[in-house]
N, C-alpha and C positions, 0 to 999 in steps of 0.2 A: 560534410556529407549529411549530418544531423540538421544543420541548418537549411539545407536545402529541402530536406523531407517536411521540416515544419513549416517552412514558407509556403509549400504547396499542398499543404495536408487540408483536408476538410475539417470541418468543425467536429465530426464524428471521431475522426482520426487522433485529433488533440485531446478529446475527452477520453479516448481510449489509452492514450498515453498517461494521462493523469491518472486513469484507475490502475495501470500497470505501476505507476510509481507509489499509489497507496498501498498496493498489494506487497510489493517489495518491502516498503516500511513494515507493514504488518508481520511479514516474517521475520525481519530484524528485531521486532519488538518482542516476537515468541522466543526467539534465541535468547533476547537478553532476560525474559523473565525466566526461561528454564535455568540460565545461568545464576539469576538471583537466587531461585529456588536451591541449587546445589552448593550454596556458598559453604566455606569451612566453618566461619564464625556465625552462629545463628542468632549472636545478638546485632550483628551489622547487616540490618535488613536493608537500607537504601531509602530513598524518598521518591524514585519514579514509578508511577502505576504503569508498569509494562503491558500488564494484561489489559487495562482499560485501553491503552493506545492500540493494541493489536486488535482487539474486536473492534474498536471504532474505526479504524482504518481498513480493516477488512471489510466491513460492512459499506463504507463509502467506495472502496475500490470495486467490491462488486456490483454496487448499482452504477458506478460509472461504465465499466467494462459491459453491462448488460446494455444500457444505453448505447453505448459505442457501437456494440454488435448489430443492434436493431437499426442505427443508423448507416453503417457501412454497407448492411445487406440490402438497405432500400435504395442505396445509390446516391 
């Protein structure tokens, strides 16, 4: 079913799907950043900059979704 939707989707709908993927990743990164902040051992920080990933992907996702809304409403 997803394959049929993607096959017949317009460019704006595909951009909207990518925007949604970036927003979902931003939410995942924020959950991981919160988990990193509440760790039991303070000396085990980790090496992944989750906050940077969350902010970057949220900005990209919001930009893509705004472009998609404009394209879908235009027809």
